[in-house]
N, C-alpha and C positions, 0 to 999 in steps of 0.2 A: 768240525768234519775234516777227515783226513783219507786221500785216497790210498791205493795198495802199496806206494811208493811212499807214504809218509806226508805227502803234498797236502796242505791245508787248503779246503773248500772253505770258501765263506758264505754260508747261509743265515738268512735273517734269524734274529732270537725265536721269533714266534714259528719258524720252521721247526725247530727242535722240539717245541711243544707238540704240534700237530702229529710229527714222527713218532713221539713217545707214546700219544694218545692211539695212534691206529696200529701201534704194535702191542700194546700191552691191552688194549680194547679194541681189537678188530671188528668192525660191524660185519654182518653176514654179506654186505655188498658194499660198494662204493659209499664215501660219507656224503651224505648231502651237503652241498656249499652252506646253507643256511645253518644247519647244526655245528659245522665246522666254525662259522663265524659267531654263532651263539656262546660256544665254547670258549672261544678266544677274547672274545669283548662283550661279554655278557651284561656289562656294565653301562653301554651306550645303546643309544635307540637303534633300531632294526636299518635304517638305510647307511648310518655312519658304520655299521657293522660290516655291512655288504661290500663298502666303499674300501675298507680297511683290508678286508680279504682279497678284493680284486688285486690291489697293490702288492698284498703279500706274494699270491700266487705268479703275479707277472713277475716279480723280482727272483723268485723258484724258477720261474721256467727260463728266464735270462742266465741264471748259472748254472742249471742243467744244461741249456744248449751250448755253452759257452765251453764247459768243461767236459762235455761228451758223456752224459750220464743221465738217467732218469729214476729217480729214486721216487718220486711223487707223480703219480698218473692224474692228470688234471683234464676235465672237460668241463662243459658249460653248466653242469648241474652239480657234479661230485668231484671229490677227491678220494684218491688211494694211495696206497703204499707198495711198491713191488719189494717183498721181502727178500728176494735174490739179489736186490740191486747193492744192498749194503748189510752190514752187521751193526744192529742197536745195542748198545751196552745194557740195556733193559732185556733184550730178547735173550742175551748170554745168561742172565742172572734167573729169569723164567725157566731156561730149558737146562739150567744146571743139573748134573746128576747127584742123587743123593749119597752116592758112595765114591766121591772124587778125592782122591788123596794125593794125586801126582799132579803134573803140570796143568792139569783143568783146575785143580782147588787153585794154584797161583794165579792162573790167568782170570780165574772169577773175582778174586781179590783186588787184581789190576783193574778190572772191569767196574767194580763197585768202588766208586770214588767219594762216595757220599750220598747224600740224599737225593733222590729224582730231581732233576732240574732244579738245581741248587742257584739261588739266586735269580731264578723267574716264578716267582710268588705272585707277581701282579697280575689280577684277572677278577672276573666277576664271580658271583657267590659259587655259581656250578662248577665253575674251573677250579675253585679253591677247594670244594669238596671233594672232586675228583683226585687233584693233585696229593691232598693230605692221606687221604684213603690209600691211593696207590704207594705213595712213599713208604706207610707202614708195612703195606704187603711185601713189597720189594725187600725191606730192612729184616721184616720176619725170615723171610725165605732164605735171604743171605745169612743171616744169623744161625737158623737153623741147620744149614748145609755145612758151613764152616766149622760150629761149634762140635758137630757130630765127628769132623774129620780131621782137624788141626793137630791133634796129639797123634792119631794114626798116620800123618803125613811125615812125622819124625824118623830120619832114615831112609825116605823116599826122596822128599825134597832136601835141598842144601838148608844147611842151618839158617844162614841170613835170609832165606826164602821162607822158611816156618816162621823166623820172628817178624817178619812181613805180613804174613798172614794173621799171626798172633794179634799184631799191633791193628789190623784193620778190624778184626773181630771184637776187639776192645774198644775201638773207636766207635763201632756201629752199636755196641751194648757193653757199658763198662763193667757191668755187673757178671758178665760171662766168664765163670771160673777156668772153663777150658783154655780159653786164651792165656790167661794169668798162667794155668798149669804148663803150658806149651812153651811159653817163654821162659819160664822156671827151669824145666828138663834142659832146653839149649844151654841157659847159663850154666847149670850144674855140670853138665857134660863136658864144658870148657874149663871148668874149675872155679868158674867167677860164682862163688858161693854167696858173696855179699849181694851180688846184684841180685840172685835168685830169691834169697830172703826178703830182700827190699821190696820187691814185687810183692810177695805176701804180704808184707805191711801195709802196702797200699791198698791190695784188697781187703783185707781186715777193715782198714778204716771205710773204704767204700759200704761193706757190708753193715757195718756199725749203723751207718746214716739212715739204714731201713728197717734196723733191727734183725737183721740175717745173720747166719753162721756160716763158715764154709762148710763144704760136703765132706764126706768121709775121705774120699779121693784126694782133695787138696790137703787135708790133715794128714793123713799116709804120706804125701809126697813130701810135705814140709819135714815130717819126722825123718824121713830117710836123707833129705838133703842135709839136716842137721848134725846127723851122726856122721855122714861124710866129711862135714866142714869140720867137725870138732876136734879130730886127732890131727888135723892138718894145721890147725892153728896154734898147735904147740908146737911146731917146728919151725922157727923163724926162716931157716936155709929154704924149706919148701915153698913157703910162703913167698918168698922173696922170688925163687925161681920161676913160679906162676906168674908174678907180676910182670917179669921181664917177659915172659912168653906173650902176654897180651898186648905190651906196649912195643916201641920202636926204640931205636938206640938213644933217643933223647933222655926215656926214663930208664933205661936198662942200667945203668950205673948207679942209680939214686939207692942209698940206704932207705929201710923202712920208715926211721922215723920221720923223713923229709916228706913223705908221700901227704902232703898236706891239701886241704880244701879252702884253708885259710884266705880270707880277702883282706884288705888294708883296713883299719881302723883309722875313721876321720872324724875328728872332734871340731864342733864350731863355738867359737868364744866372741862374746861381745859383751866386754865389761863396762863399756861407757854409754849402753843404751838407756839405762833409768835415768842418766842425766840430761837426756833429751825431751823436747816437749813439742808439742802443736805439730804442725805439719811435717818438721824434720824427723819428729818420733814415728810419726806413722810411715812416713817414707823408707825410714831406716828400718822399721819392724817389719813392713812389706819385704824389702829386701832380703834381709836376714831369714825371715822363714820361708820365702818362694827360693830363695837358694838352697837352703837346707832340703826342701822337698824335692828339688829338681836334682840334686846329688843323689837323693836316696834313691830316686826312680831310675837312676842308671843302672843300679844293683850292681856296682862294681866296688863299692864301700860298705861297711858296717858303720854307719852315719850315728854318732854320739854327740850329747851335750856335757859340758865339764860336769854337770851335776849327776851325769850317768856313769862316769868314771869311776873305778876304785882300782887301788894299788894290787898287782898282782906279781907273782912269783917271776923268775926268769923263765922265758919261751924256750922249752926244751927243743921245739922244732925249729925255731929260728933264734938262734942265741944271739943276733944282733938285737933283737926288740925285747926291750925290758921296760918300756913305757906303757903306761896304760893306753896309749894310741898311739899309732905311726906318723898321723900328720895331724896338723891344726891348722884351721881357717880362722885368723885372729883378724877382729875387726876393731878399729879405733877411731876415735873422734879427735880431729886434728883442728886447732884455731891456728889461722896465720893470716895476718893481714887483715884482721877484724873480719875473716871470712871462714866460716866453719866447713870443715871436708872430712870424708869417711876414707881411711886408710884401710884397706884390706891386704893381708900377707898369707901366703901358704908357706908353711914351716915343716920341715922334716924333725921329727921329735927326737931321734936319737942323735942326728949331727948338729941341730939348730940350724941348718943352713935354710935361708930364705930360697923357695924355688920360684916364687912369683910374688908380686908385689903392683898393687895400683890404688892410685887415688880418684875417688868418685866427689863429684860435686852433689849435694844434697839438690833434690828435685829433678836431677838429670831424668830421661827417659829411664823407667823402671825394667821393661823387659830387655832393654839392651844391656843394661848394668848386670842383669841376672844372667844374662846369656855370657857376658864375659868371663864371670866368677865360675860358672859352671865349667863352660869349655877350658879356661885356662887350667883350673884345678884338676880337670879329669886326664888334659893332656900331661901337665908335669907329673902327676902322680904315676901314671902309666908309664912315663920316661924313668922314672927314679925306680919303679918296680922291676923294669927292665934291666936296669942296671944291677941290681941285687940279682936278679937270676943269672947275670954273666958272672957272676963270683963264683959258680960252682954249683954242681948238682944238688948239694945239701940246701940250696935255696930254692929248689922248686915246688911251685904250688901249681894247681889247675888254672887258676886266675893268670898267673904270669905266663905259662906256656901259651895260654890263648893269646895274651897280648902278642906274644913272639910269632905265633901263627898268621894272626890277622895283619901285623905289619908286612909279612911277604905277601899279603894278599892285595896289597897297594898295587902291585905289578901285575899285569896280565899278562902271563908268560907260564907255561905247560910247567916248567921245573918249578917255577914258586909255588905254583898252585898245589902240586903234588907234595911237596917238601911241606909246605903248610898243614895239608891233611895229615901227615905222619905226625906232625908235633901235635894237632888236636888229639888224634888217637893217644898219644901219649897223656894229654890232658884228662881224656877220658878213663885211662888206666889209674890215675888218682883218684878222680870222680864222675861214674858213669853217669850221674845225674846233674852235672853242671850245665844249666840251661844255656848260658853265652857260648859254650864249647861246642854243644849239640847244635846251635844257630849258626856256629862259625864252619862247621862242617857241611852244613846246608848251603852257606854261602859258596866255599870251595868248590863243592859238585856243581853249582849253578853256573860259575865262572868257566869252570872246564867244559860245561855243557855249550855255552856260548863260544869258546875259543874253537872247540874242535869242529864246530858245525855240522853235528852228525843229522842223518836222517831220521833217528829214533830218538827218545825221550829218556833213555835210561839215566843218565846222569842226573837231568832235571827231576825224573821221579824219586830219586836219590835224595836230592836235595828237600823234596816236599815231606819226605818221610822223617829226616830228620828234623826239618823245622817243626812237623806237628809233635816230635819228642820233646822238642825244647819248650813248646806251649804247655806242653802236659804235666811239665815236672818244674817249670818256672813259677816263681811267687806271682807273678802277674802276667807271663808270658809274653813279655815285650819283645824280646831278643827273636824268639821264634816266630812271632806274629809279622815282624818284620819280614823277615827271609818268607814266610808263608805267603805274605802278599806280593812279593816282588816274583815270586816263583809262580802264581797264581796270573799274573800279568803275562808272563811269557807262556803260560798254558792257554791263553786267550780267555781266562776268566776274569775280565777286565771287572766287573762291579764288586766280585768278591775280595779281588785283589787291592783295588783302591780303597774299599769299606776297611779291609786290615793295616793297609798302611796310614791311612786317616787315624784310627784308633790308635796305632803305633804313636805315630807322631804327636798326638794330643798328650799322650803320656811322657814322652821324651821328646821334645821339641826342639832340642840343642844336639841331638844326634846328626853328625852331617850326613854320614853314611845313609842314614834313614831319610832325611829330609832329600836327599839326592835321589833316591830309589823313588820316594813319592813322586818327585818331579819325573821321572823317567816314567813312571805308570801312568802319570797325567798326558804325556805326550803320546803314548802308545794307543792311550784310549781316545785320542784324537783332539785332547784340550792340550793343544802344542803351545799356545801363548801362555797358558797359566802355568806351565811345566817349566817354560823357557823363565818366565818371573821369579820362580823358585830357586833355578840355576843362578840367575844373574843375582839374586840374593846373597847367594854363598860366594861368588866371584867378588861382588862388591866388599865383602867382610875380610878381603886378602888372604882367604885361608889356603892352607896347602892341600890341594885336592887330588885324590887317587887317581890313577889311570882309567878306574872304571867309570868315575864321576865325569872326568872331562870327556871319553868315549861317547857317554850318554848325552852329554851337553852338546857334544858335535852332532849327534844323529838328529838332535832336535833342532838344532841350526841348519842343517841340512833340508829336514823338512819344511822349514819356514823359509826356505830359497836363500838362506845366507850362506852360500857355499865359500866364500873368502874365510868368513870368520869361522866355519866349520874347520876350514884347513889351518887356520892358526892355532884353533884350539887343540886339534890333533898332534900338531907339532910339540904340545907342550907334554906330551905321554913319555913317561920314561922308557918304557918297550914300545917299538914303533911296529912291531909285527902286526899286531892287531889292528892297525890303523888302516891297512893296505885297501881292504876291501871299500872303505868310505872314502878314502883318498881319492881311488879311481873313480868311484861315482862322482866325487865333487868335480874333479878335472873335466870329467866328461860333460857336466851340466854347464861348466864355464867353457865348453868348446875347445879344452886344452888336451887333443887327442892323443900326441906322443907321451904326455905326463901320466895320462889316464891309462895307456897301454902299459908304460914302465910299472906301474903299480899293479897292475894284472899280471905281469910276470913274475913278479917279486912274491904274490900271494899264491902263485901256481907253483913255485917252487917250495914253499913248505905245507902247501895243502894241494898236493895234484889231484886229489878227487872233489875238489870244491866245484859246484855248479849253481846255477840260480836258483834250480827248482830245489834243491836241499836248502840253499841260504833262505829262501822266501817261506820255506817250510816252517822256519824257525822266527821268523817275523812276527811279532805279535800286535801289529799296526791294527785297530780297529775299522778306520775309515779306509773304503777302497780307494780313494785318491790319493792318500798316504801311501799305501802299499805299492799303486802303479806309478807313483813317483819315485820311491826307492828303485822298484824293478826297472824303470826307464834308465835310471842313472846306470845300474850294474850292465844292463844291456849295450848301452851307447858306449862304456868303458870297453867292451869287447868280451864279457863273461858270457858262457853260454849255458 
């Protein structure tokens, strides 16, 4: 819950359930407390229900008294809600007009962020029946209004706003043709005919699953777009001009033949596996197969085995690549001093250069060995691909541009973040549905939101939108799931965020940024010790950590009362400007007033509008004691 200034007011979770019920199904008079208790805790006995409700309402009263508002009206027998005290999202959907084509339609889509009370499914049978019926009702009303108005909003709303509305509609009901048509119209108006037709193909695939066919309106629109696209496709100069308009200077000089979506091809070879027996054979086979699976899950390479490779002609897109694969992971059994070892090397096929090599002892911890192979192969191939990109624009691919942009995001400073976003836009001009690029754009917007410390969530909302796109187009959605998870942590949707991060990490456990964001999410949710343990494992591996990871680690150390350790961690950041507020708080908690004031002055020089209220509105800490701990440090430092 947020006040009119965007400051977060923390109410108990069950209070949101009660507010939603009183808004959607308001009783004729005040709701009896016994009924409220039965709704919220229908699966426990009456005495316990009553006790739980007393504790909930006492906490609500304390928050209302502290914050100076009165949303819930509470007496000894009843509870009700003041409809004028706050705007509840559900009421915005219930009261939406059927003919909304202006900003009201856009605001409606911002209010409908998904199913009612998402993540609050726990409850008794009566609550479950009510929740599912009201979820369906709100979804149907939202879909009915938006589907009737989304196409009419074209020309009234900005194109990006129309795309946002169309995506919200398709997320609520993926079979709604109006949402697909609106997106197709926007892309076609920009000359992005391939994107428009790709949306149509995705719609056809969805409809085929149910045996359906597109409507006449959709078919006619596709025919119109196809006829407009056909003449342009004959003129390479026009096509090049249109591509330059949608990308930035990174892509503007690329010739058409270089606009490739191609991923590096990685082959795994283990010629000596058949010579092994017993425990050695089992260990080596498990290592080889698990490493192959984890490399495949990164979605950074096309992973093959030698038997899968066939000779191919010269690659006209990239003339340096004539081999059936670009990189080879070569496993060999070596006997030395009556001891058998396994040597694994990563080789660049075109040059024969060994990029990485390591010798493993048979039987050593399998998980650590797999991690060493995956992390080093990913890192070395990324560095090699960036060197190829530097050779000239004819070496450009969406994959390589995304690597280049992500390298800029290792520093938390506004010029780097915005430069990275420009590069990601160029990558999307090459491949509009490259899931890692969409996720990278989400990350860039999230970092900008953190850095600017604004009162509104504009950049964070954009980050969530791009993360959802990445999930929808990605083969397994891991990149988008990662960003969607950490963005929801910052939105204070801790359960959803942690679930998304946990699912992503289980799929790709060796992604350093993902593990670090999962650790940050645990800390924000109040599991400080568990989160710090994850960070400590990363530090123990002597990895080169990004500024964002170091900043989050320092935040956890601050909450754990380890202020000197936090300052030492902050000193390792390449860009020191983002550290000023946390440095000030650490020095204040160490009673180092002069140092605290020095960093307060430094921060005000670059963010003169910085206030505690604005900053705390962004802090996603769940536990009140953590929240108060951070606030105490900022106030003691001299912020107001």
